C-alpha positions in Angstrom: 135.1 129.8 131.9 136.5 132.9 130.4 133.7 135.2 130.9 131.7 136.5 133.9 129.0 139.0 134.2 130.0 142.6 135.0 129.9 143.7 138.7 126.6 145.0 139.7 124.7 143.0 137.1 122.9 139.7 137.4 121.4 137.0 135.4 117.7 136.6 135.7 117.0 132.8 135.9 113.7 131.2 134.9 112.4 131.1 138.5 112.6 134.9 138.9 111.6 135.6 135.4 108.4 133.7 135.9 107.7 135.8 139.2 108.4 139.0 137.2 105.8 138.1 134.5 103.3 137.4 137.4 104.1 140.9 139.0 103.9 142.6 135.6 100.3 140.8 134.9 99.0 142.1 138.3 100.3 145.6 137.7 98.9 145.5 134.1 95.5 144.6 135.4 95.4 147.1 138.2 96.9 150.0 136.3 94.5 149.3 133.3 91.5 149.4 135.5 92.7 152.8 136.5 93.2 154.1 133.0 97.0 153.9 132.8 98.4 153.3 129.4 101.7 151.6 128.9 104.8 153.6 127.6 108.3 152.5 126.7 111.2 155.1 126.3 114.7 154.7 124.7 117.4 153.1 127.0 119.7 156.0 126.3 119.1 159.7 126.1 120.8 163.1 126.0 122.8 163.5 129.1 121.5 167.0 129.5 118.0 165.7 129.8 118.8 164.0 133.3 121.4 166.6 134.3 118.6 169.4 134.0 115.7 167.4 135.4 117.3 165.3 138.1 119.6 167.9 139.4 123.4 168.7 139.1 123.7 168.2 142.9 121.9 164.9 142.9 123.9 161.7 143.5 122.5 160.2 140.4 124.1 162.9 138.2 127.2 163.3 140.3 128.1 159.8 141.1 125.9 157.2 139.4 125.1 158.0 135.7 126.5 155.8 132.9 127.6 158.7 130.6 129.2 158.2 127.3 130.0 159.8 123.9 128.7 157.9 120.9 130.6 157.8 117.5 128.8 161.2 116.5 130.3 163.0 119.6 126.8 163.2 121.2 126.8 163.4 125.1 124.5 160.5 126.1 123.6 158.7 129.3 122.0 155.3 130.0 118.6 155.8 131.6 119.0 156.1 135.4 115.3 156.8 136.1 112.2 157.1 134.0 110.2 160.2 134.8 112.3 162.7 132.8 112.2 160.3 129.7 108.4 159.9 130.1 107.8 163.7 130.3 110.1 164.2 127.3 108.1 161.6 125.4 104.8 163.5 126.4 106.0 166.8 125.3 107.8 165.7 122.1 105.1 163.5 120.8 102.4 166.2 121.8 100.4 163.7 123.8 96.9 164.9 124.9 96.8 165.7 128.5 95.7 164.9 131.1 97.1 161.4 130.5 98.1 158.4 132.8 101.1 156.2 131.9 102.9 153.3 133.4 106.1 151.5 132.4 108.3 148.6 133.3 111.9 149.5 132.1 115.4 148.7 132.8 117.5 151.5 134.7 121.3 152.0 135.1 123.1 153.4 137.9 126.7 152.9 138.9 126.3 152.9 142.6 127.3 150.3 145.1 125.5 146.9 144.5 123.5 146.1 147.5 120.9 143.4 148.5 118.0 143.7 146.1 119.8 146.8 144.2 121.8 146.4 141.2 123.5 148.5 138.7 121.2 147.3 136.1 117.6 147.0 137.6 114.0 147.1 136.6 111.6 149.7 137.8 107.8 149.7 137.3 106.3 153.2 137.7 103.1 155.2 137.2 102.6 158.9 136.2 99.6 161.2 136.2 100.4 163.9 133.9 98.3 167.2 133.7 96.4 166.9 137.0 97.3 169.3 139.8 94.7 168.3 142.3 95.6 166.6 145.6 93.2 163.8 144.6 95.8 162.8 142.1 98.3 162.3 144.7 95.9 160.4 146.9 94.9 158.2 144.2 98.4 157.3 143.3 99.3 156.4 147.0 96.2 154.3 147.3 97.0 152.5 144.1 100.5 151.7 145.4 99.2 150.8 148.8 96.8 148.3 147.3 99.3 146.8 144.8 102.0 146.3 147.6 99.4 144.9 150.0 98.2 142.4 147.2 101.9 141.5 146.6 102.2 140.6 150.1 104.9 143.0 151.0 106.2 142.3 154.4 107.2 145.0 157.0 105.7 147.8 154.8 105.1 151.4 155.9 104.6 154.8 154.4 106.3 158.1 155.0 104.9 161.2 153.8 106.1 164.9 153.5 105.6 168.2 151.5 108.6 170.2 150.2 106.4 173.3 149.1 106.4 175.1 145.9 108.1 178.0 144.0 106.3 180.6 146.3 107.3 179.3 149.6 110.6 177.3 149.3 113.0 180.0 148.6 112.2 181.5 152.1 112.8 178.2 153.7 116.0 177.5 151.6 117.4 180.7 152.9 116.8 179.7 156.4 118.2 176.2 155.8 121.4 177.7 154.2 121.9 180.0 157.2 121.6 177.1 159.5 124.1 174.9 157.4 126.7 177.6 157.4 126.8 177.8 161.1 127.5 174.0 161.0 129.7 174.1 157.9 132.7 172.5 159.6 130.6 169.5 160.7 129.2 168.6 157.1 130.8 166.2 154.8 132.4 167.3 151.5 129.4 166.3 149.4 127.0 168.3 151.7 129.2 171.3 151.5 128.6 171.2 147.6 124.9 170.4 148.1 124.5 173.5 150.4 125.6 175.8 147.4 123.9 174.0 144.5 120.7 172.6 146.2 120.4 172.8 149.9 117.4 170.4 150.3 119.8 167.5 148.9 121.6 167.6 152.4 118.7 165.5 153.9 119.7 162.7 151.5 122.9 162.5 153.1 123.6 159.0 155.0 126.7 160.2 156.9 126.2 160.0 160.6 127.9 163.4 161.5 125.6 165.2 158.9 122.5 163.3 160.1 123.3 164.6 163.7 123.5 168.1 162.5 120.3 168.0 160.6 118.1 166.8 163.3 118.2 170.4 164.5 117.7 172.0 161.1 114.4 174.0 160.3 111.5 172.3 159.0 110.1 173.1 155.4 106.6 172.9 157.1 107.3 176.0 159.1 107.5 178.0 155.9 104.7 176.6 153.8 102.4 179.0 152.0 98.6 178.6 152.4 98.1 176.8 149.1 100.8 174.1 149.9 99.4 173.7 153.4 95.9 173.2 152.1 97.3 170.7 149.5 99.1 168.6 152.0 96.1 168.7 154.5 93.8 167.5 151.7 96.3 164.7 150.8 96.5 163.5 154.6 92.7 163.7 155.0 92.2 161.5 151.7 94.6 159.0 153.0 92.8 158.8 156.3 89.6 158.5 154.5 90.9 155.2 153.0 92.4 154.2 156.4 95.9 154.2 155.0 98.5 154.5 157.8 101.3 156.8 157.2 104.2 158.6 159.1 104.9 162.2 158.6 108.7 162.8 158.0 109.7 166.4 157.6 113.2 165.3 156.5 112.0 163.3 153.6 112.7 165.2 150.3 113.5 162.6 147.7 116.8 162.8 145.8 115.7 164.5 142.7 115.5 168.1 142.0 112.1 168.1 140.2 109.8 167.3 143.0 107.5 169.8 144.6 104.7 169.7 147.3 103.9 166.0 148.0 106.7 163.5 148.4 106.1 159.8 149.6 108.2 156.8 150.1 107.0 153.2 150.8 109.5 151.3 152.9 110.0 147.7 154.3 111.6 146.9 157.5 112.8 143.8 156.0 115.4 145.7 153.7 117.7 147.0 156.6 119.4 150.4 156.3 118.5 150.8 152.6 114.7 150.3 153.4 113.1 152.4 150.6 110.9 150.1 148.3 109.0 152.7 146.3 109.4 156.5 145.9 107.6 159.4 144.4 105.6 162.6 144.6 104.5 165.6 142.7 106.6 167.3 140.1 104.8 170.3 138.7 107.8 172.0 137.2 109.5 169.3 135.4 107.8 170.0 131.9 108.8 173.7 132.1 112.4 172.7 132.9 112.5 170.5 129.8 111.2 173.5 127.7 107.4 172.6 127.7 104.4 174.5 129.0 103.4 174.4 132.7 102.2 170.9 133.2 101.4 169.6 136.9 102.2 165.9 137.3 102.7 163.3 140.0 104.0 159.7 140.0 105.9 156.9 141.8 108.2 154.0 140.9 109.5 151.0 142.6 112.3 148.4 142.0 111.2 145.0 140.9 114.2 143.4 142.6 113.4 144.8 146.0 109.7 144.1 145.7 110.3 140.5 144.9 112.7 140.2 147.8 110.3 141.4 150.4 107.2 139.7 149.0 108.4 136.2 147.8 111.6 135.9 149.7 115.1 135.1 148.6 114.0 131.7 147.3 112.5 133.4 144.2 116.1 134.0 143.0 117.2 130.3 143.5 116.2 128.5 140.3 115.3 124.7 140.2 114.2 122.8 137.2 110.4 123.3 136.7 108.3 120.2 136.2 107.4 119.1 132.7 103.8 118.1 132.7 104.2 115.6 129.9 107.2 114.3 128.0 107.0 112.2 124.8 109.4 109.2 124.6 109.8 108.3 121.0 111.3 104.8 120.4 112.7 104.3 117.1 113.1 106.5 113.9 109.4 106.3 112.8 108.4 107.4 116.2 110.7 110.3 116.3 109.0 111.8 113.3 105.6 110.9 114.6 106.4 112.4 118.0 107.5 115.8 116.4 104.2 116.1 114.7 102.4 115.0 117.8 104.0 117.6 119.8 102.4 120.4 117.9 99.0 118.7 117.8 99.0 118.3 121.5 100.1 122.0 122.0 97.4 123.3 119.6 95.1 121.5 122.0 96.3 123.4 125.0 98.7 120.7 126.3 102.0 121.7 128.0 104.3 119.0 126.3 107.9 118.4 125.3 109.8 115.5 123.8 112.9 113.5 124.6 114.8 113.0 121.3 118.3 112.0 122.5 119.2 108.4 121.5 118.7 105.4 123.7 116.3 102.7 124.8 113.3 103.0 127.1 115.2 102.5 130.3 117.7 105.4 129.3 114.9 107.6 128.2 113.1 107.2 131.6 116.3 108.2 133.2 116.5 111.3 131.1 112.9 112.1 131.8 113.4 111.8 135.7 116.4 114.0 135.3 114.2 116.5 133.4 111.6 116.5 136.3 108.8 115.0 134.1 105.7 114.5 135.8 104.3 112.0 133.2 105.7 110.5 130.0 104.0 109.2 126.8 105.7 106.2 125.4 105.6 106.3 121.5 106.8 103.2 119.7 106.0 101.6 116.4 103.3 99.3 118.0 101.8 102.2 119.9 101.6 104.2 116.6 100.0 101.3 114.7 97.4 100.6 117.4 96.7 104.4 118.1 97.1 103.6 121.8 100.1 104.9 123.8 101.5 104.1 127.2 101.1 106.9 129.8 103.3 106.5 132.8 103.1 108.5 136.1 106.7 109.1 136.8 106.0 109.5 140.7 104.0 106.5 141.2 105.2 104.3 138.3 101.5 103.6 137.3 100.9 103.1 133.6 97.9 102.9 131.4 97.2 102.7 127.6 95.5 105.8 126.3 94.4 107.4 123.1 95.6 110.9 122.0 92.1 112.1 122.6 92.2 110.8 126.1 95.6 112.7 126.7 94.0 115.9 125.5 91.3 115.5 128.1 93.7 115.3 131.1 93.1 118.7 132.8 96.5 118.7 134.8 98.3 118.8 131.3 96.7 122.0 130.3 98.9 125.0 130.1 98.3 128.2 132.2 96.1 131.0 130.9 98.1 133.4 128.7 99.6 136.4 130.3 98.6 139.9 129.7 94.8 139.3 129.3 92.3 142.1 129.4 92.2 142.0 133.1 88.5 141.5 133.2 87.2 139.3 136.1 
């Protein structure tokens, strides 16, 4: 074979594709009940959108973005995350706020491929735009906690922190930079850059020598203003009121510049060192950074691949031929035309059915049916058509019976599953 998929990408085979649809159905129903509306943004945007919002010192901007110039010379980037695009869409289209939005979109990051993490991957996220109250943070965390619990996420735990606001963060940043300068020789080259551009980013560093230094770094919570203290205390009390367990982590800052106050991460112990399943928090200054009016907001997003890995296990990525409930076996030219019409008649009646049109006698067609994992076959020959009674064969037991088309339509096991993306009503 001459071509193979590009490194860091993958083929989503039918088994996983079905699991994704099941997950999207669950998300659709839960988010719809909470008043979230779906949104989709372009796959590529102006590079500056992500540079300004995500941060020049973030790993996404420095190392991971797929950046390119189009034929018109425009500086563009494939979407590495959704929040800046969603906020841009809210502002540009003058959507009335407050508004709740959710999405399931493909992201692109040129980082090292890992288990459950790829250069092209899908994220599902939710954003509450226009609500500054701590109750919005609490509601989102509760929404995520319920979703991951219902998904059966294994080894899940929640980490929580606050990184302050414009009023109190400068004082903390000054103290942090003083500390980092004292240990500058012990920091990696990336952290030396972060120290100058955005000091909080040093807490994202995974280099062991930097982690050892940062254990003794000052904590943001020591410098919080009264408003930020009150907001964080209310968030914690709200989670406790719902009996949601969490761990406070004063080194949790998230890797993006637009966050303020509450930051959260859902993690799973099954993921190893890269254990983050879902991340998010409050981003009250993003709209202003993009040229819009002051607009408080909060949100979260999670990777579909990782979520499936720690809920359904690795077997979801291994595809085996799905069973065919009913397979028509036409014998002869007349039966081929009749079976083609019969296919659509049965499907219109709600039956899941296919047909085996390859040439051959009954014996050969039965072998084809077995190879295709057919559960039942309906033998359609000239005699059967003339008498309007067909041979229904159970491929597992070998039992056969003569049936009418009306009797076939009444077999409940042959009915297709309910359509996806229903109204979500019980």
